[in-house]
C-alpha positions as CSV (number, residue, x, y, z in Angstrom):
1,M,-60.4,95.6,7.8
2,I,-60.0,98.4,5.2
3,A,-61.2,101.7,6.3
4,G,-64.4,102.6,5.6
5,S,-65.6,99.0,4.5
6,R,-67.9,96.7,6.4
7,P,-66.3,93.9,8.5
8,R,-66.3,90.7,6.9
9,V,-67.5,87.6,8.9
10,L,-66.8,84.2,7.5
11,H,-69.3,81.4,9.1
12,V,-68.2,77.8,9.0
13,R,-70.3,74.9,9.0
14,S,-69.6,71.3,8.3
15,S,-72.7,69.7,7.3
16,N,-74.2,67.6,4.4
17,L,-77.8,68.2,5.6
18,L,-80.1,71.3,5.9
19,L,-81.4,70.9,9.8
20,G,-81.9,73.4,12.4
21,A,-78.3,74.5,13.2
22,E,-78.1,75.4,9.0
23,Q,-81.4,77.2,9.2
24,V,-79.7,79.6,12.1
25,V,-76.5,79.9,9.9
26,L,-78.6,81.0,6.9
27,E,-80.7,83.3,8.9
28,L,-77.4,85.0,10.0
29,L,-76.1,85.4,6.7
30,K,-79.4,86.7,5.2
31,N,-79.7,89.2,7.9
32,S,-76.2,90.5,8.9
33,F,-76.1,93.0,6.2
34,E,-78.8,95.1,7.8
35,F,-76.2,95.5,10.5
36,D,-73.2,96.8,8.6
37,I,-71.6,93.0,8.6
38,E,-70.6,91.3,5.2
39,S,-71.1,87.5,5.6
40,S,-70.2,84.8,3.5
41,L,-70.1,80.8,4.1
42,L,-67.5,77.8,4.0
43,V,-69.1,74.7,4.2
44,I,-66.8,71.8,5.4
45,K,-67.8,68.3,3.2
46,D,-66.5,64.9,3.4
47,P,-64.7,63.9,0.0
48,E,-67.3,61.3,-0.7
49,D,-70.5,63.7,-0.3
50,A,-71.9,65.0,-3.3
51,E,-72.7,69.0,-3.3
52,T,-74.4,69.5,0.3
53,E,-77.8,71.0,0.9
54,L,-76.7,73.9,2.8
55,Y,-74.4,74.6,-0.1
56,R,-77.2,74.6,-2.4
57,A,-79.6,76.8,-0.4
58,A,-76.9,79.5,0.3
59,K,-76.3,79.4,-3.4
60,T,-79.8,79.7,-3.8
61,S,-80.4,82.8,-1.4
62,G,-77.6,84.4,-3.1
63,I,-74.9,84.2,-0.3
64,T,-71.1,83.9,-1.1
65,V,-70.2,80.4,-0.4
66,T,-67.4,78.0,-1.1
67,E,-66.9,74.2,-0.1
68,L,-63.6,72.8,1.4
69,E,-63.1,68.8,1.6
70,C,-62.2,67.5,4.7
71,G,-62.1,63.7,5.9
72,A,-62.3,62.4,9.4
73,F,-58.8,63.7,10.0
74,P,-57.7,67.1,8.8
75,T,-54.6,67.0,6.5
76,R,-51.9,69.9,6.4
77,S,-53.1,71.0,2.9
78,V,-56.6,71.2,4.2
79,L,-55.4,73.5,7.5
80,K,-53.4,75.4,4.9
81,E,-56.1,76.2,2.8
82,L,-58.7,77.1,5.6
83,K,-55.7,79.7,6.4
84,Q,-55.5,81.1,2.8
85,I,-59.4,81.4,2.8
86,C,-59.4,83.7,5.6
87,T,-56.3,85.6,4.5
88,F,-57.4,85.7,0.7
89,D,-60.9,87.1,1.2
90,S,-59.7,89.7,4.1
91,I,-62.2,88.1,6.7
92,D,-61.8,90.1,9.7
93,L,-63.8,87.3,11.8
94,V,-64.4,83.6,11.9
95,H,-68.0,82.1,13.3
96,C,-68.0,78.4,13.7
97,H,-71.0,76.5,14.3
98,G,-70.0,72.6,15.5
99,Y,-67.5,70.6,16.6
100,K,-65.7,69.7,13.5
101,E,-65.1,73.3,12.4
102,D,-64.4,74.7,16.2
103,I,-61.5,72.1,16.1
104,L,-60.1,72.9,12.5
105,I,-59.9,76.7,13.0
106,W,-58.2,75.8,16.3
107,L,-55.4,73.6,14.6
108,A,-55.2,75.6,11.6
109,G,-53.9,78.4,14.1
110,I,-56.0,81.3,12.4
111,Q,-54.8,84.6,13.9
112,L,-58.4,86.4,13.6
113,P,-61.2,87.1,16.3
114,K,-62.9,83.6,16.7
115,V,-66.8,83.2,17.7
116,A,-68.3,79.8,18.2
117,T,-72.0,78.7,18.5
118,N,-72.5,75.3,20.6
119,H,-76.1,74.5,19.2
120,L,-76.0,71.4,21.0
121,W,-73.3,68.6,22.2
122,K,-74.7,65.4,21.2
123,R,-73.1,62.8,23.5
124,T,-75.0,59.8,23.1
125,N,-72.1,57.5,22.7
126,S,-68.4,57.8,23.5
127,K,-67.2,59.0,20.3
128,L,-69.4,61.9,20.7
129,W,-68.2,62.5,24.4
130,I,-64.6,62.5,23.1
131,Y,-65.4,64.8,20.6
132,S,-67.4,67.3,23.1
133,L,-64.3,66.9,25.4
134,I,-61.8,67.8,22.6
135,D,-64.0,70.9,21.6
136,A,-64.1,72.3,25.1
137,V,-60.4,72.4,24.6
138,S,-60.5,73.9,21.2
139,L,-63.2,76.5,22.2
140,R,-60.8,78.2,25.0
141,S,-58.9,79.6,22.2
142,F,-62.2,81.1,20.9
143,N,-63.1,84.9,21.8
144,H,-66.3,84.3,22.5
145,I,-68.9,81.3,22.7
146,I,-72.7,81.6,22.0
147,A,-75.0,79.1,23.9
148,V,-78.7,78.5,22.4
149,S,-79.8,77.4,25.8
150,S,-78.8,77.8,29.2
151,Q,-78.6,74.0,29.6
152,I,-75.7,74.2,26.9
153,Q,-74.1,77.0,28.9
154,R,-74.0,75.2,32.3
155,D,-72.5,72.0,30.0
156,M,-69.8,74.3,28.9
157,N,-69.3,75.8,32.5
158,R,-68.6,72.1,33.7
159,L,-65.9,71.9,30.9
160,G,-64.0,74.9,32.1
161,I,-65.2,77.3,29.8
162,P,-66.3,80.7,31.8
163,N,-69.5,82.6,31.7
164,S,-67.2,85.8,30.7
165,K,-66.4,84.4,27.5
166,M,-70.3,83.6,26.8
167,S,-73.4,84.7,25.9
168,L,-77.1,83.3,25.6
169,I,-78.6,83.9,22.3
170,L,-81.8,82.0,21.6
171,N,-82.5,81.2,17.7
172,G,-85.0,82.9,15.6
173,I,-86.6,82.2,12.2
174,D,-88.1,84.3,9.4
175,V,-91.7,83.7,10.4
176,E,-93.2,85.5,7.6
177,S,-91.1,83.6,5.0
178,I,-92.2,80.2,6.5
179,S,-96.2,81.4,7.2
180,S,-96.6,82.8,3.7
181,S,-95.0,80.0,1.3
182,A,-97.1,78.9,-1.5
183,T,-97.5,75.2,-1.1
184,D,-99.5,72.6,-2.9
185,L,-100.8,70.8,0.4
186,K,-103.1,68.6,-1.5
187,Y,-100.9,67.0,-3.7
188,I,-98.0,66.6,-0.9
189,G,-100.9,65.5,1.6
190,T,-102.1,62.8,-1.2
191,S,-98.4,61.7,-2.3
192,L,-98.3,60.8,1.7
193,G,-101.4,58.9,1.7
194,I,-103.3,61.2,3.7
195,K,-106.9,61.3,3.1
196,E,-109.2,64.3,3.6
197,N,-110.1,65.3,7.0
198,T,-107.2,63.6,8.7
199,V,-105.6,64.9,11.7
200,V,-101.6,65.0,10.8
201,I,-99.5,64.8,13.9
202,A,-95.6,65.1,13.2
203,S,-91.9,64.8,14.1
204,L,-89.4,66.5,12.7
205,S,-85.9,65.8,13.8
206,S,-82.7,63.4,13.0
207,L,-83.3,60.3,14.2
208,T,-81.0,60.0,17.2
209,P,-81.5,58.4,20.5
210,E,-81.7,61.9,22.2
211,K,-84.7,63.2,19.8
212,G,-86.9,60.6,21.8
213,I,-89.2,59.5,18.7
214,D,-89.5,56.0,20.6
215,V,-91.4,57.9,23.3
216,L,-93.8,59.2,20.3
217,L,-94.4,56.2,19.0
218,N,-95.0,54.7,22.3
219,A,-97.8,57.3,22.8
220,I,-99.3,56.6,19.6
221,G,-99.5,53.0,20.5
222,N,-101.2,54.4,23.7
223,I,-103.7,56.1,21.6
224,R,-104.2,53.3,19.7
225,K,-105.9,51.7,22.6
226,M,-108.4,54.6,23.7
227,P,-112.1,53.6,22.8
228,E,-112.8,57.1,22.4
229,I,-110.1,57.4,19.7
230,S,-110.9,54.6,17.7
231,E,-113.4,56.6,15.2
232,L,-111.2,59.5,14.6
233,S,-108.7,59.8,11.8
234,Y,-105.3,60.7,12.4
235,K,-102.0,59.6,10.3
236,V,-98.5,60.1,12.1
237,L,-95.4,61.5,10.2
238,V,-91.9,60.9,11.2
239,I,-89.9,63.6,9.4
240,G,-86.0,62.8,9.3
241,D,-83.3,60.1,9.0
242,G,-80.5,58.8,10.9
243,P,-79.2,55.9,12.8
244,E,-82.3,55.0,15.0
245,R,-84.3,54.6,11.7
246,E,-84.2,50.7,11.9
247,R,-84.9,50.1,15.2
248,L,-87.8,52.3,15.2
249,E,-89.2,50.6,12.4
250,V,-89.1,47.5,14.0
251,M,-90.8,49.3,16.8
252,I,-93.7,50.5,14.4
253,A,-94.0,46.7,13.4
254,D,-94.1,45.7,16.8
255,L,-96.7,47.9,18.1
256,Q,-99.1,47.5,15.2
257,L,-98.8,51.2,13.9
258,N,-98.1,50.6,10.1
259,E,-101.5,51.7,9.7
260,F,-101.0,54.9,11.5
261,V,-97.2,55.9,11.3
262,T,-95.5,56.7,8.3
263,M,-91.8,57.3,8.2
264,V,-91.2,60.1,5.9
265,G,-87.3,60.2,5.7
266,H,-85.2,63.0,5.0
267,R,-86.9,65.7,3.2
268,S,-85.4,68.8,1.6
269,D,-89.0,70.5,1.9
270,A,-89.6,69.8,5.4
271,R,-90.7,73.3,5.9
272,E,-93.6,72.7,3.4
273,L,-94.6,69.3,5.2
274,L,-95.2,71.1,8.1
275,K,-97.7,73.1,6.4
276,L,-99.9,69.6,6.5
277,V,-99.4,69.2,10.2
278,D,-102.1,69.9,13.1
279,I,-100.4,68.7,15.9
280,F,-96.8,68.9,16.1
281,V,-94.9,66.5,19.0
282,L,-90.8,67.4,20.2
283,P,-90.3,64.4,22.4
284,S,-86.9,65.0,22.8
285,R,-84.6,64.1,25.7
286,N,-82.1,66.9,25.2
287,E,-82.3,70.1,23.1
288,G,-80.9,73.5,22.9
289,L,-83.5,75.7,21.2
290,P,-85.0,73.5,18.5
291,I,-85.4,75.3,15.2
292,S,-88.1,72.8,14.3
293,L,-90.4,73.7,17.2
294,L,-90.4,77.3,15.8
295,E,-91.1,76.4,12.4
296,A,-93.7,74.4,13.4
297,M,-95.1,77.2,15.4
298,A,-95.1,79.5,12.4
299,S,-96.7,76.9,10.4
300,N,-100.0,77.3,12.5
301,C,-99.4,73.8,14.7
302,G,-100.8,72.9,18.0
303,V,-97.5,72.1,19.6
304,I,-96.5,69.5,22.4
305,A,-93.0,69.6,23.6
306,T,-91.0,68.2,26.2
307,D,-89.2,70.4,28.9
308,V,-85.9,70.4,28.0
309,G,-83.5,72.8,26.9
310,E,-84.8,76.2,26.5
311,V,-88.3,74.8,25.1
312,S,-89.9,76.2,28.4
313,S,-88.6,79.9,26.9
314,V,-90.8,79.2,23.7
315,I,-93.8,77.7,25.6
316,T,-94.5,80.5,28.3
317,E,-98.0,80.2,28.9
318,P,-100.5,77.1,29.1
319,N,-102.0,78.3,25.9
320,H,-98.9,78.6,23.9
321,G,-98.6,74.9,24.0
322,V,-98.6,71.4,26.0
323,L,-95.3,71.1,28.1
324,V,-94.5,67.4,29.3
325,K,-91.4,65.9,30.8
326,A,-88.9,64.1,28.8
327,N,-89.7,60.3,28.5
328,D,-93.5,61.0,29.6
329,V,-95.0,58.6,27.3
330,E,-98.1,58.9,29.2
331,G,-98.3,62.7,29.3
332,I,-97.6,63.0,25.3
333,S,-100.3,60.3,24.7
334,L,-102.8,62.4,26.7
335,A,-102.0,65.8,25.3
336,I,-102.3,64.3,21.7
337,S,-106.0,62.5,22.6
338,D,-106.9,65.9,24.0
339,F,-106.1,67.8,21.1
340,L,-107.8,64.9,18.7
341,K,-111.3,65.0,21.1
342,D,-111.3,69.1,20.9
343,H,-111.1,70.6,17.6
344,E,-111.8,74.2,19.1
345,K,-109.1,73.8,21.9
346,L,-106.5,72.7,19.2
347,E,-107.3,75.7,16.6
348,L,-107.1,78.0,19.7
349,F,-103.6,76.5,20.6
350,K,-102.7,76.9,16.5
351,S,-103.2,80.4,16.6
352,N,-101.5,81.3,20.0
353,S,-98.3,79.3,19.2
354,Y,-98.1,81.0,15.8
355,Q,-98.7,84.5,17.4
356,R,-95.9,83.6,20.2
357,V,-92.9,82.6,17.7
358,K,-94.0,85.8,15.7
359,E,-93.8,88.2,18.5
360,K,-90.6,86.9,20.1
361,F,-88.4,84.6,18.1
362,S,-87.5,86.5,14.9
363,A,-84.4,85.9,12.6
364,F,-83.7,89.7,12.7
365,E,-83.4,89.7,16.5
366,M,-81.0,87.0,16.6
367,T,-79.0,88.5,14.1
368,R,-79.0,91.8,15.7
369,Q,-77.4,90.2,19.0
370,Y,-74.9,88.2,17.1
371,C,-73.8,91.2,15.1
372,E,-73.3,93.1,18.6
373,I,-70.9,90.9,19.3
374,Y,-69.1,90.5,16.1
375,T,-68.3,94.1,16.4
376,K,-67.1,94.0,19.9
377,E,-64.7,91.4,19.2
378,I,-63.3,92.8,15.9
379,H,-62.8,96.2,17.4
380,N,-61.0,94.5,20.6
381,F,-58.8,92.6,18.5
382,Q,-58.1,95.8,16.7
383,D,-56.9,97.9,19.9
């Protein structure tokens, strides 16, 4: 580091989408300067992908960002280029945000302080299990690792990563930006076939088994059979895409829910869509601290969520939202039906959830904690 200059941190993320982990990366990049840290972004992209959503979002925000192409298996030239980026840009610390980037930085032999965030080890098949095991090995070469939930921290403990190398930092969001953004809700609603005075229910996630969208669909199937709900107007939006989509579409047809459920797919304007939503449902089987939950609360939604990962750190009081057990179809059904039948209760929960996330889950506070770790690890490396 040049004397008198700000420490320079390079964030590395392998992603072609803009989901929860990517939002965390962007918030760190936007806010680090407030804590005397200069940050830039390296996006690892598949050679077959076009310009990634994360790259575009960073560019739009005025963030210094570059892309590096890397296929399933890194070549020597890719590892060499990684080293060159760190050297030529006078990087003081590298911060990785996922399996692939952890392993690439490890294989490249980067001789700098290294920090990694484990946003969640998704291990729903044998391939992902193998990735998590290799990642655990690579992380032993890192100076510090951040878990976004206590469950993730315990998972890393079980694979040999000691608590002495770890910190727990809960995710944060820019609440003011989300709540104040101007959105033409009428136009968006019309484009999705949502009629006036319709209660909008939604989920927002990748469509993978651990996200539990099948549980939500079964819950809607139960609600459809409730006589007291039959006269109420509601619409369910499943926002996101992924390998489970085809199976979920078959479920919708089998449960005769085509009239009630719309598979929206991946949307770059997902944050804006949340402004339409009255009831947000997080039916996950496994989570860290889901950004979608925080964004829904900042968008003034009443929330129903499974008690997984760090969700109970967000919904700490009964009137912040409704907590149910994972895979609890009946619990989600009852919670949704209660909100549908009691408009005043729903409005109260909306207000409370917004106040909760505004007071306790700011991107500024999250960034402050990360920057303390950057400063400490850079100083330790130089001593």
